N, CA, C and O of each residue as an XYZ file, in Angstrom:
312
protein
N     -29.353    -40.203     28.635
C     -29.814    -40.649     30.273
C     -30.921    -39.437     31.179
O     -31.198    -38.266     30.922
N     -31.363    -40.388     32.341
C     -32.084    -39.217     33.058
C     -30.713    -38.913     33.930
O     -29.681    -39.519     34.219
N     -31.425    -37.356     34.230
C     -30.369    -37.053     35.641
C     -31.051    -36.947     37.044
O     -32.269    -36.803     36.949
N     -30.706    -36.972     37.958
C     -31.698    -37.013     39.214
C     -31.580    -35.708     39.591
O     -32.549    -35.175     40.132
N     -30.033    -34.760     39.309
C     -29.873    -33.756     39.939
C     -31.252    -32.112     39.074
O     -31.531    -31.029     39.588
N     -31.812    -32.807     37.469
C     -32.512    -32.486     36.540
C     -33.966    -32.664     37.105
O     -34.778    -31.796     36.784
N     -34.538    -34.066     38.201
C     -35.995    -33.931     37.692
C     -36.542    -32.875     38.090
O     -36.113    -31.935     38.759
N     -37.977    -33.190     37.422
C     -39.018    -32.181     37.374
C     -39.310    -32.578     39.270
O     -39.101    -33.512     40.045
N     -39.969    -31.045     39.298
C     -40.341    -30.283     40.897
C     -41.044    -31.564     41.332
O     -40.618    -32.231     42.275
N     -42.397    -31.977     40.456
C     -43.370    -32.613     40.585
C     -43.244    -33.909     41.293
O     -43.869    -34.225     42.305
N     -42.380    -34.622     40.662
C     -41.798    -36.308     40.897
C     -41.664    -36.475     42.421
O     -40.790    -35.813     42.980
N     -42.467    -37.320     43.167
C     -42.178    -37.409     44.222
C     -40.987    -38.638     45.139
O     -41.281    -39.832     45.076
N     -40.019    -38.314     45.741
C     -39.200    -38.561     46.551
C     -38.849    -40.388     46.246
O     -39.886    -41.045     46.340
N     -38.003    -40.961     46.022
C     -37.821    -42.429     45.409
C     -37.016    -42.894     44.457
O     -36.079    -42.271     43.957
N     -37.315    -43.837     44.226
C     -36.298    -44.544     42.741
C     -36.251    -43.894     42.016
O     -35.304    -43.150     41.761
N     -37.608    -44.012     41.277
C     -37.867    -43.288     39.649
C     -38.316    -41.975     39.992
O     -38.815    -41.590     41.049
N     -38.004    -41.191     38.690
C     -38.456    -40.158     38.272
C     -38.024    -39.525     37.200
O     -37.115    -39.907     36.463
N     -38.807    -38.334     37.069
C     -39.113    -37.774     35.219
C     -37.737    -36.379     35.388
O     -37.580    -35.527     36.262
N     -37.114    -36.622     34.386
C     -36.414    -35.108     34.395
C     -36.526    -34.193     33.089
O     -37.000    -34.815     32.138
N     -36.263    -33.116     32.872
C     -37.107    -32.030     32.172
C     -36.316    -32.346     31.057
O     -35.605    -31.372     30.810
N     -36.070    -33.490     30.081
C     -36.167    -33.975     28.928
C     -37.555    -34.795     28.357
O     -37.598    -35.539     27.377
N     -38.944    -34.341     29.491
C     -39.708    -35.394     29.093
C     -40.135    -34.511     28.042
O     -39.581    -33.417     27.938
N     -41.269    -34.930     27.060
C     -41.537    -34.650     25.659
C     -42.949    -34.803     25.397
O     -43.510    -34.685     24.308
N     -43.644    -35.176     26.921
C     -45.025    -35.622     27.267
C     -45.741    -36.274     26.040
O     -46.760    -35.926     25.444
N     -44.651    -37.629     25.793
C     -45.483    -38.612     24.443
C     -46.440    -39.410     25.240
O     -47.137    -40.160     24.557
N     -46.597    -39.429     26.215
C     -47.719    -40.263     27.212
C     -46.827    -41.848     27.576
O     -46.847    -42.252     28.739
N     -46.207    -42.517     26.677
C     -45.698    -43.521     27.116
C     -45.844    -44.210     28.133
O     -46.520    -45.238     28.184
N     -44.938    -43.483     29.467
C     -44.962    -43.771     30.737
C     -46.365    -43.480     31.206
O     -46.298    -44.258     32.157
N     -47.703    -42.934     31.311
C     -48.740    -42.833     31.800
C     -49.415    -43.832     30.910
O     -50.575    -43.424     30.973
N     -49.432    -44.618     30.317
C     -50.120    -45.693     29.450
C     -49.401    -46.888     29.990
O     -50.099    -47.817     30.396
N     -48.306    -46.971     30.042
C     -47.212    -47.989     30.588
C     -47.752    -47.931     31.811
O     -48.534    -48.869     31.962
N     -47.666    -47.168     32.843
C     -47.950    -47.577     34.284
C     -48.197    -46.155     34.827
O     -47.548    -45.162     35.157
N     -49.638    -46.629     34.739
C     -50.751    -45.312     34.898
C     -50.872    -45.056     36.318
O     -51.523    -44.100     36.741
N     -50.199    -45.969     37.156
C     -50.559    -45.894     39.159
C     -49.520    -45.308     39.604
O     -49.264    -45.065     40.784
N     -48.761    -45.014     38.476
C     -47.246    -44.032     38.738
C     -47.079    -42.609     38.327
O     -47.137    -41.597     39.026
N     -46.860    -42.742     37.045
C     -47.050    -41.445     36.212
C     -48.321    -41.072     36.251
O     -49.283    -41.740     36.631
N     -48.290    -39.477     35.659
C     -49.367    -38.139     35.760
C     -48.826    -37.294     34.953
O     -47.609    -37.391     34.797
N     -49.549    -36.259     34.235
C     -49.504    -35.529     33.392
C     -49.596    -33.965     34.240
O     -50.737    -33.676     34.603
N     -48.643    -33.086     34.533
C     -48.792    -31.770     34.531
C     -49.164    -30.994     33.376
O     -48.603    -30.635     32.341
N     -50.080    -30.884     33.800
C     -51.015    -30.215     32.564
C     -50.480    -28.645     31.864
O     -50.282    -28.326     30.692
N     -50.353    -27.853     33.180
C     -50.096    -26.502     32.604
C     -48.519    -26.378     32.086
O     -48.087    -25.602     31.233
N     -47.769    -27.400     32.874
C     -46.562    -27.438     31.682
C     -46.519    -28.193     30.915
O     -45.461    -28.073     30.297
N     -47.156    -29.042     30.528
C     -47.084    -30.434     29.384
C     -45.980    -31.305     29.992
O     -44.952    -31.044     29.366
N     -45.787    -32.028     30.734
C     -44.725    -33.377     30.997
C     -45.437    -34.437     31.881
O     -46.545    -34.188     32.354
N     -44.966    -35.320     32.051
C     -44.947    -36.439     32.843
C     -43.970    -36.220     34.485
O     -42.912    -35.597     34.567
N     -44.569    -36.805     35.458
C     -43.917    -37.158     36.553
C     -44.354    -37.980     37.387
O     -45.572    -38.091     37.246
N     -43.869    -38.752     38.366
C     -43.956    -39.703     39.154
C     -44.588    -39.443     40.113
O     -43.867    -39.022     41.018
N     -45.666    -39.493     40.369
C     -46.516    -38.985     41.324
C     -46.670    -40.191     42.702
O     -47.125    -39.952     43.821
N     -46.231    -41.266     42.278
C     -46.567    -42.600     43.356
C     -45.309    -43.115     43.101
O     -45.185    -43.194     41.879
N     -44.358    -43.486     43.650
C     -43.666    -44.889     43.805
C     -44.132    -46.138     43.450
O     -45.345    -46.329     43.542
N     -43.352    -47.103     43.028
C     -43.991    -48.346     42.638
C     -44.215    -49.321     44.102
O     -43.394    -49.651     44.957
N     -45.724    -49.618     43.972
C     -46.373    -50.477     45.278
C     -45.840    -52.272     44.826
O     -46.584    -53.030     44.203
N     -44.968    -52.510     45.123
C     -45.330    -54.246     44.373
C     -44.645    -54.464     42.988
O     -44.370    -53.891     41.934
N     -44.577    -55.270     43.438
C     -43.707    -55.847     41.841
C     -44.253    -55.530     40.248
O     -43.663    -55.079     39.266
N     -45.566    -55.952     40.450
C     -46.154    -55.860     39.582
C     -46.103    -53.920     38.778
O     -45.929    -53.743     37.572
N     -46.248    -53.041     39.539
C     -45.860    -51.542     39.642
C     -44.456    -51.347     39.191
O     -44.218    -50.412     38.426
N     -43.426    -52.201     39.622
C     -41.871    -52.061     39.732
C     -41.817    -52.065     38.347
O     -41.354    -51.145     37.672
N     -42.474    -53.508     37.752
C     -41.822    -54.056     36.490
C     -42.642    -53.055     35.414
O     -42.170    -52.959     34.281
N     -44.003    -52.224     35.790
C     -44.044    -50.911     34.886
C     -43.669    -50.253     34.625
O     -43.632    -49.651     33.552
N     -43.043    -50.077     35.989
C     -42.030    -48.544     36.211
C     -40.578    -48.616     35.040
O     -40.026    -47.688     34.449
N     -40.271    -50.135     35.025
C     -38.939    -50.614     34.728
C     -39.596    -50.552     32.966
O     -38.722    -50.551     32.100
N     -40.751    -50.515     32.591
C     -40.990    -50.960     31.098
C     -40.964    -49.365     30.331
O     -40.337    -49.185     29.287
N     -41.645    -48.396     30.937
C     -42.048    -47.217     30.867
C     -40.721    -46.657     30.753
O     -40.515    -45.860     29.838
N     -39.452    -47.074     31.849
C     -38.703    -46.050     31.260
C     -37.802    -46.835     30.337
O     -36.967    -46.139     29.758
N     -37.782    -48.139     30.066
C     -37.012    -48.562     28.868
C     -37.764    -48.831     27.646
O     -37.317    -49.621     26.814
N     -39.055    -48.128     27.456
C     -39.946    -47.157     26.479
C     -39.554    -45.920     26.438
O     -39.773    -45.489     25.305
N     -38.973    -44.945     27.267
C     -39.086    -43.630     27.049
C     -37.990    -43.475     25.490
O     -36.874    -43.949     25.272
N     -38.955    -42.552     24.564
C     -37.954    -42.071     23.825
C     -36.780    -41.238     23.730
O     -35.889    -41.172     22.882
N     -37.066    -40.419     25.152
C     -35.711    -39.264     25.101
C     -35.276    -39.521     26.639
O     -34.859    -38.713     27.469
N     -35.510    -40.911     26.747
C     -35.018    -41.316     28.234
C     -35.086    -40.367     29.667
O     -34.378    -40.296     30.671
N     -36.125    -39.795     29.275
C     -36.454    -38.582     30.959
C     -36.800    -39.308     31.924
O     -37.141    -38.738     32.960
N     -36.813    -40.832     31.857
C     -37.132    -41.709     33.366
C     -35.692    -42.073     33.695
O     -34.838    -42.317     32.843
N     -35.512    -42.087     34.965
C     -34.491    -42.474     35.987
C     -34.565    -43.923     36.806
O     -35.482    -44.571     36.299
N     -34.128    -44.442     37.558
C     -34.277    -45.288     38.437
C     -33.082    -45.231     39.334
O     -32.811    -46.306     39.870
N     -32.584    -44.580     39.516
C     -31.332    -43.952     40.530
C     -31.667    -42.789     40.760
O     -30.846    -41.951     40.388
N     -32.944    -42.263     41.436
C     -33.452    -41.321     42.416
C     -33.230    -41.565     43.820
O     -33.221    -42.789     43.948
N     -33.038    -40.984     44.992
C     -33.395    -41.005     46.191
C     -34.228    -40.518     46.767
O     -34.693    -39.472     46.314
N     -34.697    -41.010     47.858
C     -35.713    -40.917     49.029
C     -35.791    -39.509     49.877
O     -36.583    -39.395     50.813
């Protein structure tokens, strides 16, 4: 389970976040490309934009559900 106290620094404030367990598998970036990006130098994903609307919310939820190491959380704070 993702830990909001351990989220990567690039993640923007809000509900969704990525923590340091990320293994750079690409699942979230494929599932929710409007919300997740890769940190090229460090090799992990992060939330660069919180979901705007129900479609993006559903994509972020799917990305979280499919994350193989449970590095995505939805209990972040603004």
